[in-house]
N, C-alpha and C positions, 0 to 999 in steps of 0.2 A: 842790816838794820831793820828793826821791827817798826813798822809804821802803825799809827792808830788804826784799830779795827773799824772799818766802815760798815755800818749796818743800814738796811732799808727797813723802815717801820711801816707797816700797813696803814693806809688811811681808810678806815672802815669803822662803823659804829659798834664795835665789839665792847662788851663791858670792861671796866677798868682792871678787873682782876685777870683778864685774859692777856697774856704776854705773847707776842708774835714778832718774829724778825726773819729777814733773809740776809745772809752775808754777801759780801762782794769778794773779790780775790785779794783785797788789800788788808794788810795788817799782820801777816804771818812770817814764818821763817823759811819756807821752802824755796829752793833755788829753781832756776829755769829747767824745764819749761813749765813747772808747776807754780811758779812764784805768784803770790806768796802765801795766802791763807788757804792752801788746799786742805780739805777736811776728809778726803776719801782715802781709804786704805788699799784700794784695788787698782790704782792707776800708776804703779811702779815708782811712786815717790818714796823717799827714805822714811821708814816707819817712825824713826825718832822725830823727824820733822812733823809728821802728821800728828803724833801724840802731843807734841808741843803746841801745834796749832789748835788742837782740840782743847788743850788746857788754857790757852790764851782766850779762846771763846768762852770757856766755862767761867773763868775769872771775870771776864767782861760782863757776862750776863748773870752771874751769881747763881748758877745752877745748884740745886741741892744734890744732884747726882748726875751720872752720865746720861745724855740723851739716848733714846731708843733708836739706834742705828739699824737700818734694815738691809737685808741682802736683796737689792732691787733687781727684778728679773723682767721688767717690761710686761708685766701681766696685770691681772685684775683682782688678785687676792688682797684681803684686808686682815690685819691682825689686831687684836686687843693688846695695846702696848704693856698693860700690867703684867703680862706673862713673860716679859723679857724681850731683849733685842736680838738682832742678827737673824731675823726671820726671813725666809725667802718669799717676799711679797712686796707690794708697791704702795701700801698705805697702812697707817696705824691710827687707832683712836684710843682715847682714854677719858674717864671721868675722875681720875685720881689726881689729887692735888700735887703739884710740883713734879709731875712726871712728864718729860718732854718728848713729844712726837717730832720726828725729824725726817726729812728726805734730802737726798743729794742730787744736784742737777748741773748740767753744763750745756744747755740748749733745750732739754725737755722742760715741760711746764710743771712747776711746783704749785699746788693749791692747798691753802690752809683753810680750815673750817672751824666754826664754832656756832653756837646758837645765841639768840638775843639775850638769854638769861645767863649764858656762860656756864652751862652745866656739863658740856662735853666739848672736846677739841679733837681735831684730826688733821693729819698731813698726808697728802697724796702726791705720788710721782706719776705725772701723766705725759709720757712720751706718746707718739702717735699710736703705737701698738696698744698700749694700755688704755689710752683714751678710746680707741675704737672698740676695745674689748669690754669696756664698761667700768673702769677703775673709779671714775667719779660717782657713777650711780651706786656702785657697791659700797663706797665709803659713806655716802649720804644715807643709804638704807641702814648701815650698821650704827649710825648715830642715834637712830630711833627717836627722833623728834619731828614734829610737823614741818613739812617742807617750807612753809612761809616763815618759820622761825630761824631757818638756817642762813648763816652768813658765810660767804666764800671770798677769799682773796687770792688773786693770781699773782705769783711772784715772777721774777725775770725769766724769760724764755726767748728762744729765737723768734725774731720778728718776721712779719709776712713778706718783707722785701728780700729776705735771705733764705727762706725755707723752701728750697726747690725739691719737689717730690715727683714720683712717677705714678703710673696708672694704678698700681696696687694701693697706694695711699688714697688717691682720688676715689677709687671704687669702694674702698672700705668705709668711707664716710657717706658718699652720695647714695650708696646702696642702703644705708641705714635711714637716711633722710634726704629728700630732694632739696630741702632748704640748705643743707650743708654745701651745696654747689656754690653758694654765695661766698664761701670762705676760700675759694680757689680762683686764681687768675691764670688762664692758659698762657704759656710762653712758647709752646710748640705743640705738635700733635700728640706728644706723649709726656710732656712735662708741665707742671703747674707750680705756681707760688702758693703756699698754703699759710693761712692765718690760724695758727693753733689756738690763739686766744678766742677767736670767734667760734671755733668748733667747740671749745669747752663751754662757752656761754650757751650755745645751742643745746648741748647735752644737759646742762643744768636747768635751763629754762623748760625743757621738755618734761622735767620731773616736777616742775612747780617751784624751783629755787630761783628767786629773782634778786636776792640781795647779793649781788656779785660785784666785786671791786678789784682794783689793780689792773694789770696788763699794760701794754704800751712800751715796755722796755725791750731792747734787743740785745741778747747776749753775744750775738755774732758781730754786731756793729760796735758795741761798746767794749773794745779790747782792754782798756785800762781798768775797767770796773769788773768785767765778768770773764769767766772761763767759757770757752765754746769748743765743743768737740768737733763740730762741723768745720769750724775755721782752722783749728790747730791740730786736730788728731790727738796727739799725746798732750794732755792738759789736766788740770785739777778739777775739783768740784766745789760748788758753793752749797750751803745748807739753808733750808727753810725750816723754821722751828716754831712750835707753838706749845704753850703749857698754861696750866691754871695755877695762879699764885696770888692769893688774897693779900699777902704781905709785901709783894714786890713794888718797887718804884719803876718808873719808865726807864727802859734800857738807854 
């Protein structure tokens, strides 16, 4: 049974012609363990179901074309979405009308971007490796607008009570900034709980980006709403999407 597609709409002061959503796991056709709105082709789900899920989302959001799906590699490269999808990178940007930037996540942090005038949009996949490598900084620089004009919205990711990490993660961030230590809570001599939302805010603030919204959900805790790789291993992926459409109504 297909349930209604549940969408999360950003609460941020983006212009009305900027459309942005994050999906949940609800509203698709995939069976267990991907049930139900899995949008990823690389997680061993039946491809027919994935295609149907993407079609369900397309109809729900009235896309003019297929979103630009990326080949995410936990890196820091950014692609201009206009040249086509399936690029091996972790963020895309566009100024083109009705071209949808998208990232897939199941614990990693999705970040959507635009500017106050709505001239450019971007979507970034920020796992801890990409975040430490500069995926957010690279995305913002490719937008080519003044930092105070940028708006960022953080979609659902693993929360700080459930993201246990080792010394490699701790050192990757505290070596970049002493202030990053505040995003970690020690639980042993070699393990920390990590607040990926706080780390993203710190990285963006350091660039002069202060218009940051969202955060606070936990993909690991909210099993009925979200996929979580850390919780389940074999699981699906949600999508966070953003596009420019002066003709659209609110999703």
